C-alpha positions as CSV (number, residue, x, y, z in Angstrom):
1,X,164.9,35.6,6.9
2,X,167.9,36.5,8.7
3,X,171.1,36.7,6.3
4,X,174.9,37.7,7.0
5,X,176.7,38.0,3.9
6,X,180.4,38.4,4.3
7,X,182.6,39.9,1.3
8,X,186.0,41.6,0.7
9,X,187.7,38.4,1.2
10,X,190.9,37.6,-1.2
11,X,194.6,36.8,-1.7
12,X,197.0,39.4,-0.2
13,X,200.6,39.5,0.4
14,X,202.1,39.3,3.7
15,X,202.2,42.7,5.3
16,X,199.5,43.9,3.1
17,X,195.6,45.1,4.0
18,X,192.3,44.0,3.5
19,X,188.5,45.3,4.4
20,X,185.9,42.6,5.1
21,X,182.1,43.5,5.1
22,X,179.5,41.8,6.4
23,X,175.8,43.0,5.4
24,X,173.0,42.0,7.7
25,X,169.3,41.6,7.0
26,X,166.1,40.1,8.4
27,X,166.8,40.9,12.1
28,X,167.3,44.3,14.1
29,X,170.9,45.1,13.1
30,X,171.4,47.8,15.6
31,X,170.3,45.7,18.4
32,X,173.0,43.2,18.2
33,X,176.4,43.0,19.1
34,X,178.5,41.9,15.8
35,X,181.8,39.9,15.9
36,X,184.1,38.1,13.5
37,X,185.5,34.7,14.0
38,X,187.9,32.9,11.7
39,X,188.7,29.4,11.0
40,X,192.1,28.0,9.5
41,X,192.0,24.7,7.6
42,X,192.5,22.0,10.2
43,X,191.6,24.0,13.3
44,X,188.7,25.2,15.1
45,X,186.7,28.2,14.6
46,X,188.3,31.1,16.9
47,X,187.1,34.5,17.9
48,X,188.7,37.5,16.0
49,X,187.0,40.9,17.3
50,X,183.7,42.1,18.5
51,X,181.8,45.3,18.8
52,X,179.2,46.0,21.0
53,X,175.5,47.4,19.6
54,X,176.4,50.9,20.6
55,X,179.9,50.8,19.5
56,X,181.6,51.7,22.6
57,X,183.4,48.3,23.5
58,X,185.5,46.6,21.5
59,X,187.3,42.9,22.3
60,X,190.4,41.7,20.5
61,X,192.0,38.3,20.6
62,X,195.5,38.8,21.4
63,X,197.0,37.8,18.0
64,X,195.5,40.4,16.0
65,X,195.6,43.3,18.7
66,X,196.8,46.3,17.0
67,X,196.2,45.2,13.2
68,X,192.5,44.5,13.2
69,X,189.7,47.0,13.7
70,X,185.9,46.5,13.7
71,X,183.7,48.8,13.0
72,X,179.8,49.4,12.2
73,X,177.5,51.4,10.2
74,X,173.9,51.1,11.3
75,X,172.2,52.9,8.7
76,X,173.7,50.5,6.4
77,X,173.1,47.7,8.6
78,X,176.9,46.7,7.9
79,X,179.8,45.6,10.0
80,X,183.5,45.9,8.6
81,X,186.8,44.5,9.8
82,X,189.9,46.4,8.6
83,X,193.0,44.1,8.7
84,X,196.3,45.4,8.6
85,X,200.0,44.1,8.4
86,X,198.3,40.8,7.5
87,X,200.6,37.6,8.4
88,X,200.2,34.2,6.8
89,X,198.8,33.0,9.8
90,X,195.8,35.2,9.7
91,X,194.8,33.0,6.4
92,X,191.6,31.8,7.4
93,X,187.8,31.9,6.3
94,X,186.3,34.5,8.5
95,X,182.9,34.5,9.4
96,X,180.7,37.4,10.6
97,X,178.2,36.7,13.7
98,X,175.6,38.4,15.3
99,X,174.7,37.9,18.9
100,X,172.0,39.7,21.0
101,X,173.7,39.6,24.5
102,X,177.3,40.5,23.1
103,X,178.9,39.7,26.6
104,X,180.4,36.4,25.7
105,X,181.8,35.5,22.2
106,X,182.2,31.5,21.8
107,X,181.0,30.1,19.0
108,X,178.2,28.3,20.5
109,X,176.4,31.3,21.7
110,X,176.2,33.3,18.7
111,X,172.6,34.1,17.2
112,X,173.7,34.3,13.4
113,X,176.3,33.5,11.4
114,X,177.5,34.1,7.7
115,X,178.9,31.8,5.4
116,X,182.1,33.3,5.4
117,X,184.8,34.8,3.0
118,X,188.5,33.3,2.7
119,X,191.3,35.3,3.3
120,X,194.7,33.9,1.6
121,X,197.9,35.5,2.5
122,X,201.0,34.7,0.9
123,X,204.3,35.1,2.4
């Protein structure tokens, strides 16, 4: 059974940091590209950042470039999202996603999804 389980969300003040984790099981983690999406209330789910299975390429949405960093530990089947200098507009439910192809990062193209973790940023 495929599972992606996010953790690490919570309440943080603007300017603060959080580190999200996504633990994967039930599929060959090292063979998948991994990414993070987010969805704010009343808005569509949007792509945030992705990392290929080799860890060699990074894709950043303009709004988070320079503040968010994605990394993976294939030995632990876990992908991380380090979020720094958080802004109120970063508040959302953050979702982990896995994609075998890893070339396009549209919501409809992902192979597997987690259930999300809530990030709240106070101003």
